[in-house]
C-alpha positions as CSV (number, residue, x, y, z in Angstrom):
1,M,152.5,17.0,-60.8
2,E,151.3,17.2,-64.4
3,G,147.7,18.3,-63.8
4,N,145.8,15.1,-63.2
5,G,145.2,16.2,-59.6
6,R,143.6,19.4,-60.7
7,S,141.2,17.5,-63.0
8,T,140.4,15.0,-60.3
9,R,139.6,17.7,-57.7
10,I,137.3,19.5,-60.1
11,W,135.6,16.2,-61.0
12,L,135.3,15.3,-57.3
13,D,133.6,18.7,-56.5
14,L,131.2,18.2,-59.4
15,I,130.2,14.7,-58.2
16,L,129.8,15.9,-54.6
17,K,127.8,18.9,-55.6
18,K,125.4,16.8,-57.8
19,N,125.0,13.9,-55.4
20,L,125.5,15.3,-51.9
21,K,124.9,19.0,-52.5
22,K,128.3,19.7,-51.0
23,C,131.8,20.7,-52.3
24,V,135.2,20.8,-50.8
25,D,136.6,24.0,-49.4
26,W,140.1,23.2,-50.5
27,S,141.5,26.1,-48.5
28,R,140.8,24.1,-45.4
29,I,143.2,21.3,-46.4
30,D,146.9,21.9,-45.8
31,K,149.2,21.2,-48.8
32,K,151.6,18.9,-47.0
33,D,148.8,17.0,-45.3
34,Y,147.0,16.6,-48.7
35,L,150.0,15.4,-50.6
36,S,151.0,13.0,-47.8
37,A,147.4,11.6,-47.7
38,M,147.3,11.2,-51.5
39,R,150.6,9.2,-51.4
40,D,149.3,7.0,-48.6
41,S,145.8,6.7,-50.1
42,V,147.0,3.8,-52.2
43,T,147.2,1.6,-49.1
44,D,145.1,3.6,-46.6
45,P,142.4,5.8,-48.1
46,A,141.0,6.7,-44.7
47,I,143.4,9.7,-44.3
48,I,142.4,11.4,-47.5
49,Y,138.7,10.7,-46.8
50,G,139.1,12.3,-43.4
51,L,140.8,15.4,-44.9
52,I,138.1,15.8,-47.5
53,N,135.2,15.1,-45.2
54,G,136.5,17.7,-42.7
55,A,136.6,20.3,-45.5
56,L,133.1,19.7,-47.0
57,T,130.7,22.6,-47.2
58,D,127.1,22.9,-48.3
59,D,127.9,26.4,-49.6
60,I,128.0,25.0,-53.2
61,N,126.9,28.3,-54.9
62,N,129.6,30.4,-53.3
63,R,131.8,31.6,-56.2
64,E,134.6,32.5,-53.9
65,I,134.9,28.9,-52.6
66,I,134.9,27.6,-56.2
67,M,137.6,30.1,-57.3
68,K,139.7,29.4,-54.2
69,G,139.4,25.7,-55.0
70,I,140.9,26.3,-58.5
71,D,143.7,28.4,-57.0
72,Y,144.5,25.7,-54.4
73,S,144.6,23.1,-57.1
74,Y,147.5,24.9,-58.7
75,Y,149.1,25.5,-55.3
76,Y,149.0,21.8,-54.4
77,E,150.9,21.0,-57.5
78,T,153.6,23.6,-57.3
79,E,157.1,22.7,-56.0
80,E,158.4,24.5,-53.1
């Protein structure tokens, strides 16, 4: 929870935008599901792939989606 996840999510969005003309609408991925999938991705990456694939959008120039993505990056890493 030290910030590497935020960097990784931004990096992933940039790669997806460049190569697939898509980005992740992070607001469509539940925090608990995401954190669980990340923990399990070491042995089974299919779950995190499924979550991300289900939240992909081709609305890559929508500033609101980009800003929500940054907000969600902080939300994912806050303790409840």
